[in-house]
LOGU-912096 format. One record per residue (C-alpha): chain; residue in three letters; x, y, z negated. Coordinates in pm, 1 decimal. Example, Ala and Ser with C-alpha at 12.3 -4.5 7.8 and 13.67 -1.06 7.14 Angstrom:
REM LOGU-912096
<node><mol>A</mol><type>ALA</type><xx>1230.0</xx><yy>-450.0</yy><zz>-780.0</zz></node>
<node><mol>A</mol><type>SER</type><xx>1367.0</xx><yy>-106.0</yy><zz>-714.0</zz></node>
This chain:
REM LOGU-912096
<node><mol>A</mol><type>MET</type><xx>1095.3</xx><yy>-447.2</yy><zz>-371.6</zz></node>
<node><mol>A</mol><type>SER</type><xx>980.9</xx><yy>-166.6</yy><zz>-596.1</zz></node>
<node><mol>A</mol><type>ALA</type><xx>672.5</xx><yy>51.2</yy><zz>-581.9</zz></node>
<node><mol>A</mol><type>GLN</type><xx>903.0</xx><yy>335.5</yy><zz>-476.4</zz></node>
<node><mol>A</mol><type>ASP</type><xx>1027.6</xx><yy>131.0</yy><zz>-178.1</zz></node>
<node><mol>A</mol><type>VAL</type><xx>669.0</xx><yy>59.1</yy><zz>-73.4</zz></node>
<node><mol>A</mol><type>LEU</type><xx>564.4</xx><yy>422.9</yy><zz>-112.7</zz></node>
<node><mol>A</mol><type>ARG</type><xx>863.9</xx><yy>539.5</yy><zz>86.6</zz></node>
<node><mol>A</mol><type>ALA</type><xx>780.2</xx><yy>294.4</yy><zz>366.3</zz></node>
<node><mol>A</mol><type>LEU</type><xx>417.5</xx><yy>408.1</yy><zz>373.6</zz></node>
<node><mol>A</mol><type>ALA</type><xx>497.6</xx><yy>779.7</yy><zz>363.3</zz></node>
<node><mol>A</mol><type>GLU</type><xx>512.7</xx><yy>805.0</yy><zz>743.2</zz></node>
<node><mol>A</mol><type>PRO</type><xx>149.6</xx><yy>823.2</yy><zz>865.7</zz></node>
<node><mol>A</mol><type>ARG</type><xx>187.8</xx><yy>570.8</yy><zz>1147.0</zz></node>
<node><mol>A</mol><type>ARG</type><xx>305.0</xx><yy>293.7</yy><zz>915.9</zz></node>
<node><mol>A</mol><type>PRO</type><xx>-21.7</xx><yy>249.8</yy><zz>724.2</zz></node>
<node><mol>A</mol><type>ALA</type><xx>-196.1</xx><yy>250.3</yy><zz>1062.7</zz></node>
<node><mol>A</mol><type>ILE</type><xx>40.1</xx><yy>-21.7</yy><zz>1181.7</zz></node>
<node><mol>A</mol><type>LEU</type><xx>-36.7</xx><yy>-224.3</yy><zz>869.3</zz></node>
<node><mol>A</mol><type>ARG</type><xx>-407.7</xx><yy>-198.0</yy><zz>945.0</zz></node>
<node><mol>A</mol><type>LEU</type><xx>-345.1</xx><yy>-328.5</yy><zz>1296.2</zz></node>
<node><mol>A</mol><type>VAL</type><xx>-155.9</xx><yy>-633.5</yy><zz>1173.7</zz></node>
<node><mol>A</mol><type>ARG</type><xx>-371.1</xx><yy>-698.6</yy><zz>868.0</zz></node>
<node><mol>A</mol><type>ASP</type><xx>-603.6</xx><yy>-955.3</yy><zz>1024.3</zz></node>
<node><mol>A</mol><type>GLU</type><xx>-411.4</xx><yy>-1056.1</yy><zz>1334.1</zz></node>
<node><mol>A</mol><type>ALA</type><xx>-44.1</xx><yy>-1100.8</yy><zz>1416.1</zz></node>
<node><mol>A</mol><type>ARG</type><xx>55.8</xx><yy>-865.0</yy><zz>1696.7</zz></node>
<node><mol>A</mol><type>SER</type><xx>359.2</xx><yy>-801.7</yy><zz>1911.7</zz></node>
<node><mol>A</mol><type>VAL</type><xx>541.9</xx><yy>-470.4</yy><zz>1930.2</zz></node>
<node><mol>A</mol><type>GLY</type><xx>386.3</xx><yy>-404.5</yy><zz>2269.9</zz></node>
<node><mol>A</mol><type>GLU</type><xx>34.4</xx><yy>-467.3</yy><zz>2139.5</zz></node>
<node><mol>A</mol><type>ILE</type><xx>96.1</xx><yy>-234.4</yy><zz>1846.3</zz></node>
<node><mol>A</mol><type>ALA</type><xx>255.3</xx><yy>33.5</yy><zz>2065.6</zz></node>
<node><mol>A</mol><type>ALA</type><xx>-55.6</xx><yy>41.5</yy><zz>2284.0</zz></node>
<node><mol>A</mol><type>TYR</type><xx>-239.3</xx><yy>208.8</yy><zz>1994.2</zz></node>
<node><mol>A</mol><type>PHE</type><xx>11.7</xx><yy>492.1</yy><zz>1958.3</zz></node>
<node><mol>A</mol><type>ASP</type><xx>166.1</xx><yy>766.6</yy><zz>2166.5</zz></node>
<node><mol>A</mol><type>ILE</type><xx>518.3</xx><yy>649.8</yy><zz>2085.7</zz></node>
<node><mol>A</mol><type>SER</type><xx>758.1</xx><yy>407.4</yy><zz>2251.7</zz></node>
<node><mol>A</mol><type>GLN</type><xx>791.3</xx><yy>39.0</yy><zz>2172.0</zz></node>
<node><mol>A</mol><type>GLN</type><xx>1136.8</xx><yy>119.0</yy><zz>2035.6</zz></node>
<node><mol>A</mol><type>ALA</type><xx>984.5</xx><yy>366.7</yy><zz>1789.0</zz></node>
<node><mol>A</mol><type>VAL</type><xx>723.3</xx><yy>107.9</yy><zz>1685.8</zz></node>
<node><mol>A</mol><type>SER</type><xx>1005.2</xx><yy>-144.3</yy><zz>1636.3</zz></node>
<node><mol>A</mol><type>GLN</type><xx>1181.1</xx><yy>102.0</yy><zz>1405.8</zz></node>
<node><mol>A</mol><type>HIS</type><xx>862.7</xx><yy>150.4</yy><zz>1202.2</zz></node>
<node><mol>A</mol><type>LEU</type><xx>818.3</xx><yy>-226.3</yy><zz>1181.9</zz></node>
<node><mol>A</mol><type>GLN</type><xx>1177.2</xx><yy>-263.2</yy><zz>1063.1</zz></node>
<node><mol>A</mol><type>VAL</type><xx>1111.0</xx><yy>-19.4</yy><zz>778.1</zz></node>
<node><mol>A</mol><type>LEU</type><xx>791.2</xx><yy>-206.5</yy><zz>687.4</zz></node>
<node><mol>A</mol><type>ARG</type><xx>976.0</xx><yy>-536.6</yy><zz>702.7</zz></node>
<node><mol>A</mol><type>GLU</type><xx>1259.8</xx><yy>-411.4</yy><zz>481.2</zz></node>
<node><mol>A</mol><type>ALA</type><xx>998.5</xx><yy>-295.6</yy><zz>229.1</zz></node>
<node><mol>A</mol><type>GLY</type><xx>847.6</xx><yy>-645.6</yy><zz>231.5</zz></node>
<node><mol>A</mol><type>LEU</type><xx>519.2</xx><yy>-529.6</yy><zz>384.4</zz></node>
<node><mol>A</mol><type>VAL</type><xx>525.8</xx><yy>-732.1</yy><zz>707.7</zz></node>
<node><mol>A</mol><type>ASP</type><xx>652.3</xx><yy>-1071.1</yy><zz>818.7</zz></node>
<node><mol>A</mol><type>VAL</type><xx>772.7</xx><yy>-1152.5</yy><zz>1165.9</zz></node>
<node><mol>A</mol><type>ARG</type><xx>758.6</xx><yy>-1485.1</yy><zz>1344.1</zz></node>
<node><mol>A</mol><type>ARG</type><xx>869.3</xx><yy>-1589.3</yy><zz>1688.6</zz></node>
<node><mol>A</mol><type>ASP</type><xx>618.4</xx><yy>-1710.2</yy><zz>1944.2</zz></node>
<node><mol>A</mol><type>GLY</type><xx>825.2</xx><yy>-1796.7</yy><zz>2249.8</zz></node>
<node><mol>A</mol><type>THR</type><xx>998.7</xx><yy>-1475.7</yy><zz>2349.5</zz></node>
<node><mol>A</mol><type>ARG</type><xx>763.7</xx><yy>-1254.9</yy><zz>2147.7</zz></node>
<node><mol>A</mol><type>ARG</type><xx>793.3</xx><yy>-1148.2</yy><zz>1787.7</zz></node>
<node><mol>A</mol><type>LEU</type><xx>461.6</xx><yy>-1128.5</yy><zz>1608.8</zz></node>
<node><mol>A</mol><type>TYR</type><xx>415.4</xx><yy>-909.4</yy><zz>1303.4</zz></node>
<node><mol>A</mol><type>ARG</type><xx>162.3</xx><yy>-960.0</yy><zz>1028.2</zz></node>
<node><mol>A</mol><type>VAL</type><xx>96.1</xx><yy>-803.6</yy><zz>688.9</zz></node>
<node><mol>A</mol><type>ARG</type><xx>245.8</xx><yy>-963.7</yy><zz>379.7</zz></node>
<node><mol>A</mol><type>PRO</type><xx>-22.4</xx><yy>-889.6</yy><zz>117.8</zz></node>
<node><mol>A</mol><type>GLU</type><xx>219.7</xx><yy>-982.0</yy><zz>-158.6</zz></node>
<node><mol>A</mol><type>GLY</type><xx>438.3</xx><yy>-693.5</yy><zz>-42.2</zz></node>
<node><mol>A</mol><type>LEU</type><xx>187.0</xx><yy>-453.6</yy><zz>-195.1</zz></node>
<node><mol>A</mol><type>VAL</type><xx>207.7</xx><yy>-615.4</yy><zz>-540.3</zz></node>
<node><mol>A</mol><type>PRO</type><xx>467.1</xx><yy>-367.6</yy><zz>-676.9</zz></node>
<node><mol>A</mol><type>LEU</type><xx>257.2</xx><yy>-71.3</yy><zz>-564.0</zz></node>
<node><mol>A</mol><type>ARG</type><xx>-60.3</xx><yy>-223.7</yy><zz>-700.8</zz></node>
<node><mol>A</mol><type>ALA</type><xx>106.1</xx><yy>-288.5</yy><zz>-1038.1</zz></node>
<node><mol>A</mol><type>PHE</type><xx>228.8</xx><yy>71.6</yy><zz>-1047.8</zz></node>
<node><mol>A</mol><type>LEU</type><xx>-116.1</xx><yy>210.3</yy><zz>-967.7</zz></node>
<node><mol>A</mol><type>GLU</type><xx>-285.7</xx><yy>-19.9</yy><zz>-1217.9</zz></node>
<node><mol>A</mol><type>GLU</type><xx>-40.3</xx><yy>94.1</yy><zz>-1483.9</zz></node>
<node><mol>A</mol><type>LEU</type><xx>-125.3</xx><yy>456.8</yy><zz>-1411.0</zz></node>
<node><mol>A</mol><type>TRP</type><xx>-495.7</xx><yy>380.7</yy><zz>-1395.4</zz></node>
<node><mol>A</mol><type>ASP</type><xx>-490.0</xx><yy>178.2</yy><zz>-1718.4</zz></node>
<node><mol>A</mol><type>ASP</type><xx>-309.0</xx><yy>459.7</yy><zz>-1898.5</zz></node>
<node><mol>A</mol><type>ARG</type><xx>-562.9</xx><yy>709.2</yy><zz>-1767.6</zz></node>
<node><mol>A</mol><type>LEU</type><xx>-853.9</xx><yy>485.3</yy><zz>-1865.6</zz></node>
<node><mol>A</mol><type>ASP</type><xx>-709.0</xx><yy>446.8</yy><zz>-2215.0</zz></node>
<node><mol>A</mol><type>ALA</type><xx>-682.5</xx><yy>826.0</yy><zz>-2247.1</zz></node>
<node><mol>A</mol><type>LEU</type><xx>-1038.7</xx><yy>866.7</yy><zz>-2121.0</zz></node>
<node><mol>A</mol><type>LYS</type><xx>-1160.8</xx><yy>605.2</yy><zz>-2370.1</zz></node>
<node><mol>A</mol><type>ARG</type><xx>-983.0</xx><yy>779.7</yy><zz>-2658.8</zz></node>
<node><mol>A</mol><type>GLU</type><xx>-1134.7</xx><yy>1115.0</yy><zz>-2557.6</zz></node>
<node><mol>A</mol><type>ALA</type><xx>-1484.4</xx><yy>965.7</yy><zz>-2533.3</zz></node>
<node><mol>A</mol><type>GLU</type><xx>-1445.0</xx><yy>801.8</yy><zz>-2874.9</zz></node>
<node><mol>A</mol><type>ARG</type><xx>-1321.6</xx><yy>1129.9</yy><zz>-3022.4</zz></node>
<node><mol>A</mol><type>GLU</type><xx>-1622.4</xx><yy>1314.0</yy><zz>-2881.8</zz></node>
<node><mol>A</mol><type>GLN</type><xx>-1856.7</xx><yy>1044.5</yy><zz>-3013.5</zz></node>
<node><mol>A</mol><type>ARG</type><xx>-1705.5</xx><yy>1070.6</yy><zz>-3364.3</zz></node>
<node><mol>A</mol><type>SER</type><xx>-1742.4</xx><yy>1448.3</yy><zz>-3348.0</zz></node>
<node><mol>A</mol><type>ARG</type><xx>-2110.8</xx><yy>1412.7</yy><zz>-3249.0</zz></node>
<node><mol>A</mol><type>ASP</type><xx>-2170.3</xx><yy>1154.9</yy><zz>-3520.9</zz></node>
<node><mol>A</mol><type>GLU</type><xx>-2013.1</xx><yy>1383.6</yy><zz>-3781.1</zz></node>
<node><mol>A</mol><type>HIS</type><xx>-2222.7</xx><yy>1676.0</yy><zz>-3656.9</zz></node>
<node><mol>A</mol><type>ASP</type><xx>-2542.5</xx><yy>1466.8</yy><zz>-3674.0</zz></node>
<node><mol>A</mol><type>GLN</type><xx>-2466.2</xx><yy>1363.2</yy><zz>-4033.2</zz></node>
<node><mol>A</mol><type>GLN</type><xx>-2442.6</xx><yy>1722.8</yy><zz>-4151.4</zz></node>
């Protein structure tokens, strides 16, 4: 999956909330739906999008399907954000060094 796929999956506000619910504990669709004002079918559709984006895993427990976060599913997004952050930090460092050189030159005059 790409960072764009992850961002697209997380663009709907309920999906990050669903991820928070299944971060520490595997939950069924019914358990997840109890936290929202939408149907179990709608929750299932959100979970399908999250699953296709690689953000959740599903396992069977008898007749139930339990969903849980796949932390590795966020790796593409994290890499994208780190790339942006690193570029920004490099620019900030260059600007600070430029200002320091300017001050040093001013002090020498």
